Each structure stands twice: as structure tokens, then as C-alpha cells.
C-alpha positions as CSV (number, residue, x, y, z in Angstrom):
1,M,29.0,-14.9,0.8
2,G,27.5,-12.3,-1.5
3,P,26.3,-11.4,-5.0
4,P,28.9,-11.8,-7.8
5,R,29.3,-8.0,-8.2
6,H,30.3,-7.7,-4.5
7,L,32.7,-10.6,-4.5
8,A,34.4,-9.2,-7.6
9,L,35.4,-6.1,-5.6
10,L,37.4,-8.1,-3.1
11,P,41.2,-8.5,-3.4
12,D,42.8,-11.9,-3.3
13,M,42.3,-12.9,0.3
14,G,42.6,-16.7,0.2
15,A,39.1,-17.0,1.7
16,E,36.4,-19.3,0.2
17,R,34.0,-17.2,-1.9
18,V,30.3,-18.3,-2.1
19,E,27.8,-16.6,-4.4
20,W,24.5,-15.9,-2.8
21,P,21.9,-17.8,-4.9
22,V,18.7,-16.7,-6.5
23,P,16.0,-16.7,-5.2
24,F,17.4,-14.9,-2.1
25,A,15.6,-17.2,0.4
26,D,17.8,-20.1,-0.8
27,G,20.9,-18.3,0.5
28,L,19.5,-18.4,4.0
29,D,19.6,-22.2,4.1
30,L,23.0,-22.2,2.6
31,L,24.2,-19.7,5.2
32,E,22.7,-21.7,8.0
33,G,24.9,-24.7,6.8
34,Y,28.0,-22.7,7.8
35,R,27.0,-22.4,11.4
36,G,30.1,-22.6,13.6
37,R,32.4,-21.0,11.0
38,Q,33.4,-17.4,10.5
39,V,31.3,-16.1,7.6
40,A,31.1,-12.6,6.2
41,V,28.0,-11.7,4.1
42,L,28.4,-8.8,1.8
43,A,25.5,-6.5,1.1
44,S,25.1,-3.0,-0.3
45,G,25.8,-0.2,2.1
46,D,23.4,-0.3,5.1
47,P,21.8,-3.8,5.0
48,F,18.9,-2.6,7.1
49,W,17.7,-0.1,4.5
50,F,15.5,-2.4,2.4
51,G,18.3,-4.9,2.4
52,A,19.3,-8.3,3.6
53,G,20.0,-7.3,7.2
54,S,16.6,-7.7,8.8
55,V,15.9,-11.0,7.0
56,I,19.2,-12.5,8.2
57,A,18.7,-11.1,11.7
58,R,15.3,-12.8,12.0
59,R,16.8,-16.2,11.0
60,F,19.6,-16.3,13.5
61,E,20.0,-15.7,17.2
62,P,21.3,-12.2,18.3
63,G,24.6,-13.6,19.5
64,E,25.3,-15.3,16.2
65,W,25.6,-12.2,14.0
66,Q,27.1,-8.7,14.0
67,A,26.2,-6.0,11.5
68,L,28.8,-3.6,10.1
69,P,26.7,-1.1,8.1
70,G,28.2,1.2,5.6
71,V,26.8,4.3,3.9
72,S,23.4,3.5,2.4
73,C,22.6,4.1,-1.2
74,F,20.0,6.7,0.0
75,S,22.7,8.7,1.8
76,L,24.9,8.5,-1.3
77,A,22.2,9.6,-3.6
78,A,21.2,12.5,-1.4
79,A,24.8,13.6,-1.1
80,R,25.2,13.7,-4.9
81,L,22.2,16.0,-5.3
82,G,22.4,18.0,-2.1
83,W,19.0,16.9,-0.9
84,A,17.9,17.0,2.7
85,L,17.5,13.2,3.4
86,G,15.0,13.8,6.2
87,K,12.5,15.3,3.7
88,V,13.0,12.7,1.0
89,L,10.9,9.5,0.5
90,C,13.3,6.6,0.5
91,L,11.6,3.5,-1.0
92,G,12.7,0.0,-1.9
93,H,11.2,-0.9,-5.2
94,H,13.7,-3.6,-6.3
95,A,11.0,-6.2,-5.5
96,A,7.8,-4.1,-5.4
97,P,5.4,-2.9,-8.1
98,L,5.7,0.7,-9.3
99,T,2.0,1.2,-8.5
100,R,2.9,1.5,-4.9
101,L,4.2,5.0,-5.7
102,R,0.8,6.3,-6.5
103,P,-0.2,7.8,-3.2
104,S,3.1,9.8,-3.0
105,L,2.9,11.4,-6.5
106,A,2.5,15.2,-6.2
107,P,4.5,18.1,-7.7
108,G,7.6,18.9,-5.6
109,V,7.9,15.5,-3.9
110,Q,11.4,14.1,-3.9
111,M,12.0,10.4,-3.6
112,I,14.9,8.0,-3.9
113,L,14.1,4.5,-5.2
114,T,16.0,1.3,-5.5
115,L,15.0,-0.6,-8.7
116,R,15.4,-4.3,-9.6
117,D,17.6,-3.6,-12.7
118,G,18.5,-1.1,-15.5
119,D,15.4,-2.0,-17.6
120,A,13.1,-0.8,-14.7
121,V,14.3,2.8,-15.4
122,A,12.2,3.0,-18.6
123,D,9.3,1.3,-16.8
124,L,9.4,4.0,-14.1
125,G,9.5,6.8,-16.6
126,G,6.6,5.2,-18.6
127,Y,4.5,4.8,-15.4
128,L,5.0,8.4,-14.3
129,A,4.3,9.8,-17.8
130,G,1.2,7.7,-18.1
131,L,-0.2,9.4,-15.0
132,G,0.6,12.9,-16.2
133,F,3.9,13.3,-14.4
134,G,6.2,13.0,-17.5
135,A,7.8,16.3,-16.6
136,S,9.4,14.7,-13.5
137,R,13.2,14.8,-13.4
138,L,15.1,11.5,-12.9
139,W,18.7,11.0,-11.8
140,V,19.7,7.5,-12.7
141,M,22.6,6.4,-10.4
142,E,24.5,3.3,-11.2
143,A,26.9,1.5,-8.8
144,L,26.9,4.3,-6.3
145,G,30.1,4.5,-4.2
146,G,32.0,2.1,-6.4
147,P,34.4,2.4,-9.3
148,R,31.7,2.1,-11.9
149,E,29.5,5.0,-10.5
150,R,27.6,7.0,-13.1
151,V,24.8,9.5,-12.8
152,T,22.5,10.3,-15.7
153,E,19.8,13.0,-15.6
154,M,16.6,12.8,-17.8
155,L,12.9,13.5,-17.9
156,A,10.5,10.7,-17.0
157,G,8.7,11.2,-20.3
158,A,11.9,10.5,-22.2
159,A,13.4,7.9,-19.9
160,S,15.6,5.5,-21.9
161,G,19.1,4.0,-22.0
162,V,21.1,1.1,-20.9
163,F,21.9,1.0,-17.2
164,S,23.8,-1.4,-15.1
165,H,22.6,-3.0,-11.9
166,P,22.6,-1.9,-9.0
167,V,20.4,1.1,-9.9
168,V,19.1,3.9,-7.7
169,V,16.9,6.6,-9.2
170,A,16.3,10.0,-7.5
171,V,13.0,11.5,-8.6
172,E,11.6,15.1,-8.4
173,I,7.9,14.9,-9.3
174,A,6.5,17.4,-11.7
175,G,3.5,17.5,-14.1
176,E,-0.2,18.0,-14.2
177,G,-1.3,14.5,-13.1
178,A,-4.1,13.9,-10.6
179,V,-2.9,13.9,-7.0
180,L,-4.5,11.8,-4.4
181,P,-5.8,13.9,-1.5
182,C,-4.6,13.2,2.0
183,T,-8.1,13.3,3.5
184,S,-10.7,10.6,3.2
185,G,-13.5,10.8,0.7
186,I,-11.3,11.0,-2.5
187,D,-13.1,11.7,-5.8
188,D,-15.2,8.9,-7.2
189,G,-13.3,9.2,-10.5
190,F,-10.3,7.5,-8.9
191,F,-12.3,4.3,-8.8
192,D,-13.6,2.0,-11.6
193,S,-17.1,0.9,-10.6
194,D,-20.1,-0.9,-11.9
195,G,-22.2,1.6,-10.1
196,V,-22.1,-0.1,-6.7
197,M,-19.9,2.1,-4.6
198,T,-20.1,4.2,-1.5
199,K,-20.0,7.7,-3.0
200,R,-17.6,10.3,-1.9
201,P,-19.5,12.3,0.7
202,V,-20.9,9.2,2.4
203,R,-17.5,7.5,2.1
204,A,-15.9,10.5,3.9
205,L,-18.4,10.3,6.8
206,T,-18.0,6.5,6.9
207,L,-14.2,6.7,7.1
208,S,-14.6,9.2,9.9
209,A,-16.8,6.8,11.8
210,L,-14.4,3.9,11.1
211,A,-11.6,6.1,12.5
212,P,-8.5,4.1,11.2
213,K,-5.5,4.1,13.5
214,P,-1.9,2.9,12.7
215,G,-1.6,-0.9,12.7
216,E,-5.4,-1.6,12.8
217,R,-7.1,-4.2,10.6
218,L,-10.4,-3.7,8.9
219,W,-13.0,-6.2,7.6
220,D,-14.9,-4.6,4.8
221,I,-18.0,-6.7,4.2
222,G,-19.7,-6.3,0.8
223,G,-16.8,-4.7,-0.9
224,G,-18.4,-3.4,-4.2
225,S,-15.6,-1.5,-5.8
226,G,-13.4,-1.7,-2.8
227,S,-13.4,2.0,-2.1
228,I,-13.8,1.7,1.7
229,G,-11.0,-0.8,2.2
230,I,-8.8,1.1,-0.2
231,E,-9.2,4.4,1.6
232,W,-8.7,2.7,4.9
233,L,-5.3,1.5,3.6
234,L,-4.4,4.9,2.2
235,S,-4.8,6.4,5.7
236,H,-1.6,4.9,7.0
237,P,1.1,2.5,5.6
238,T,0.7,0.1,8.6
239,T,-3.0,-0.5,8.3
240,E,-4.4,-3.8,7.0
241,A,-7.7,-4.5,5.4
242,V,-9.7,-7.6,4.2
243,T,-12.6,-7.1,1.7
244,V,-15.2,-9.8,1.5
245,E,-17.3,-9.8,-1.7
246,P,-19.5,-12.6,-3.2
247,R,-19.3,-11.6,-6.9
248,A,-16.3,-12.6,-9.0
249,D,-16.6,-9.7,-11.4
250,R,-16.4,-7.2,-8.5
251,I,-13.5,-9.1,-7.0
252,A,-11.5,-8.3,-10.2
253,L,-12.7,-4.7,-10.0
254,I,-11.6,-4.4,-6.3
255,R,-8.1,-5.8,-7.1
256,A,-7.7,-3.5,-10.1
257,N,-8.7,-0.5,-8.0
258,A,-6.4,-1.4,-5.1
259,A,-3.4,-1.9,-7.5
260,A,-4.0,1.3,-9.4
261,L,-4.1,3.3,-6.1
262,G,-1.0,1.7,-4.7
263,V,-2.5,-0.5,-2.0
264,D,-2.1,-4.0,-3.5
265,R,-1.8,-5.2,0.1
266,L,-5.6,-5.3,0.3
267,Q,-6.6,-8.9,1.0
268,V,-9.7,-9.8,-1.1
269,V,-11.9,-12.8,-0.1
270,E,-14.5,-14.2,-2.4
271,G,-17.6,-15.4,-0.6
272,R,-20.6,-14.4,1.6
273,A,-20.4,-13.3,5.2
274,P,-20.5,-14.7,7.7
275,E,-19.3,-18.0,6.2
276,A,-16.3,-16.3,4.4
277,L,-15.2,-14.7,7.7
278,A,-14.2,-18.0,9.3
279,G,-10.4,-18.4,9.7
280,L,-9.6,-14.7,9.1
281,D,-7.4,-12.8,11.5
282,A,-9.7,-10.9,13.9
283,P,-10.3,-7.3,13.0
284,D,-10.1,-4.1,15.0
285,V,-12.9,-2.6,13.0
286,V,-15.7,-4.0,10.8
287,F,-17.7,-2.2,8.1
288,V,-20.8,-3.7,6.7
289,G,-21.7,-2.0,3.4
290,G,-23.6,-4.9,1.8
291,G,-25.3,-8.2,2.8
292,L,-26.6,-6.7,6.1
293,S,-28.8,-9.2,8.0
294,G,-29.7,-10.0,11.6
295,D,-27.8,-13.3,11.3
296,L,-24.6,-11.5,10.2
297,L,-24.8,-9.0,13.1
298,D,-25.5,-11.8,15.6
299,W,-22.4,-13.7,14.2
300,L,-20.2,-10.6,14.6
301,F,-21.3,-10.0,18.2
302,S,-20.8,-13.7,19.1
303,H,-17.5,-14.3,17.4
304,L,-15.5,-11.0,17.7
305,P,-13.7,-9.8,20.8
306,G,-15.0,-6.9,22.9
307,G,-13.6,-3.5,21.9
308,T,-14.1,-4.3,18.2
309,R,-15.7,-1.3,16.4
310,L,-18.5,-1.8,14.0
311,V,-20.0,0.6,11.4
312,A,-22.9,-0.4,9.2
313,N,-24.6,1.6,6.4
314,A,-28.2,1.0,5.2
315,V,-30.1,2.4,2.2
316,T,-33.1,0.1,1.8
317,L,-36.1,0.2,4.2
318,E,-35.4,-3.4,5.1
319,S,-31.8,-2.9,6.1
320,E,-32.7,0.4,7.9
321,A,-35.1,-1.6,10.0
322,Q,-32.3,-4.0,10.9
323,L,-30.2,-1.2,12.1
324,I,-32.9,0.5,14.1
325,A,-33.6,-2.8,15.9
326,A,-29.9,-3.4,16.5
327,H,-29.5,0.1,17.9
328,A,-32.4,-0.4,20.3
329,A,-31.0,-3.8,21.4
330,R,-27.3,-3.1,21.5
331,G,-26.9,0.7,21.8
332,G,-24.3,2.7,19.9
333,D,-25.0,5.8,17.7
334,L,-27.5,6.0,14.9
335,L,-27.1,8.6,12.2
336,R,-29.3,9.5,9.2
337,I,-27.4,11.1,6.3
338,E,-29.4,13.1,3.8
339,L,-27.6,14.8,1.0
340,A,-28.8,16.8,-2.0
341,Q,-26.8,18.2,-5.0
342,A,-27.7,21.1,-7.2
343,A,-28.9,20.0,-10.6
344,A,-30.7,21.3,-13.7
345,L,-34.5,21.7,-13.2
346,G,-35.8,22.9,-16.6
347,P,-34.2,26.3,-17.3
348,R,-33.3,26.7,-13.6
349,R,-31.7,24.7,-10.9
350,G,-33.0,22.6,-8.0
351,W,-31.8,20.2,-5.3
352,K,-31.6,16.6,-6.4
353,A,-31.7,14.4,-3.3
354,A,-29.8,11.2,-3.0
355,Y,-31.2,8.2,-1.1
356,P,-30.8,8.8,2.6
357,V,-28.3,6.5,4.4
358,V,-28.7,5.3,7.9
359,Q,-25.4,4.6,9.7
360,W,-25.0,2.6,12.9
361,S,-21.8,2.8,14.9
362,V,-21.1,0.7,17.9
363,T,-18.3,-0.9,19.9
364,L,-18.8,-4.6,20.7
């Protein structure tokens, strides 16, 4: 079993040849129908590098299958260019949006990507050029390791041509595009907003209090522009986040921001807390940035397991009073954040104060 291009490389063996169907999942049922027979499934190079290997392994028992990996397309591409593979980002983008590249785009970064087909090469070049990285160098590699192998070098801003699947593209990023910082509290300009957003300095302090760790899940209640949930996801590729927001227009804004910054894995739930929280997978951390109330805090404390971390920000006097009362009753840390920025004051300058923010952090 295998794709037509793989089956075409085989000599006449007298064996039955079965084309793996599209969509890919249909082939698993077909393969399962051959239980008890000797079946060879053909895949590109190492099938556990963004390939079919792990999917098939999850479907069948360990004793039912054996993997015979070959050289991966990433190893072949690095060998053609003399790149140190341990320092190169190896990414499977044959079934993923190009926007997921966004956090990795910085001058000097080297990456090797698998793409869905030849037309995606122009899409990749246009995406990079649109972000100011049109000077990036691309090496388009067709049918690596086979008799049809071809390597074509070009700039992202001029990416064009007809390329045959399978396609791997090596990229060396260059240009003057904006680079996402590695620290929390990225510039507000990276987000589209209707004005309701945790601004950069407070966001940095809030992310520090939330303290994301690999594999942890966040509930972001009162998403606004989605900035807290998005930065949580940017902190590590294994983190998860759910943003709860009652307004449909902000839901669209959150999704657009998440996609633009490469974290479309952000789960967005339309509704009000705590009603909208029912049925969600339990979080490791909760942030309350909007909709704060005593009823919401009571629900969180009564429904979530011990050890869950909670951070809540308050700006209004009413919400501040809620946090002061909660701190007195339940403990934790209470922090008052007061910031001022230099601004014009007539012909001179003065300090323009922002509204103070009260932040409560506690472990349930």
C-alpha cells in the first residue's frame, strides 16, 4: 500500500498493489481489512518525521507492525545544503497553515518545511514577503532522494515556478520584518484590538504571575483581544489555552489575532462564565481579566481541583473590592500595579498615569 508515486518506483514484484486513498484516514480502515496478511506500507523516508508512522502505530498493536525507516527528507535537505540539522527548525507544513511559522521568523533562522504541493511554494514566498521577509532565500527541493530530484534556489519575494510533489523547501530568513520577542509582554501593535486589551506592561506582569509551564492548560476568562491566551501559547509549543468571551465581535478578533501570530490552536468559547465553563477540560491555571464577580470566584473554587493557580486583574473600584474581599477570605498575594508614562504637558513633559490595576494571585 502507498501513494501512486511510491508504487510507481517499485519493480515488477508480482505483489498486489493498493493505492492509499485520500483522505488519509480512509486508508487506515482499508489497511485494517488486511489483518492477518503480510502488508508493506510505503511512506517517504522516516515515517515518524511528520509522516504516517505514528498514526498507523496508534491504530495497531505493537506486535502487529514493524517500522523500517529510511533517510528523512529533512536529513536529505540538510545534506544538500551542508546545514547542521541540530540547529535547523524541521516543520511539517503539508497540512498546516503557513501562519504557524510566525513565531519563528527572525533573520538568520534556518528551517526546512514539507509543503502540501508545488503551488504552496508561491504561497510561502508571498507570506514571507508580506511580513517583510521577502529577502529570505528558498531552496525548493523536489522528489529528494529519487530519480526526479531537483533543487531550485530563489528569493521569497520572487518565488514562482512549477514544482512537482513531493516538495520540501529549505528557508534562510532575511529581511526587515517585525520579529516576535521571546519574552512575555510583546508590543501592543502585534494585536488588533477594539481598545479592550491588557496592555503590554501589565500583560508582562500578568504572564509572570500566570507562570506558564510546558503542557499546561489556561482558561482565559474575558478574552478581549485574546492577548493573554495568545502569549500563553507563544511561551511553549505544548501549552494549551481556552479563551471565554461573550461578545461575537471580539470572538472574531481573538481568532484573527491567534491565527496571525501562529497560535491557531487557541480554543475560543463564546459565552459568559461560569456557564460557558461547564464541560471544558479542567485547567492548570485560570486568568480572570473580565466579568469578575463573587459568584464566578465561588464557582471556580468549588468546581476546580486543588493546586489550580488563579490570577485575577481588577481596574474598577467594584472589582477591586471583590479581590480585596477574596484575598481576606482565601489568602494568596495581592498586588497593586501603578504605571505612568512620559507625555507632553504643554511645552514640557510630565507623567501620565494609567489606571491602577489590582492583581490577586492564589492557588486553590
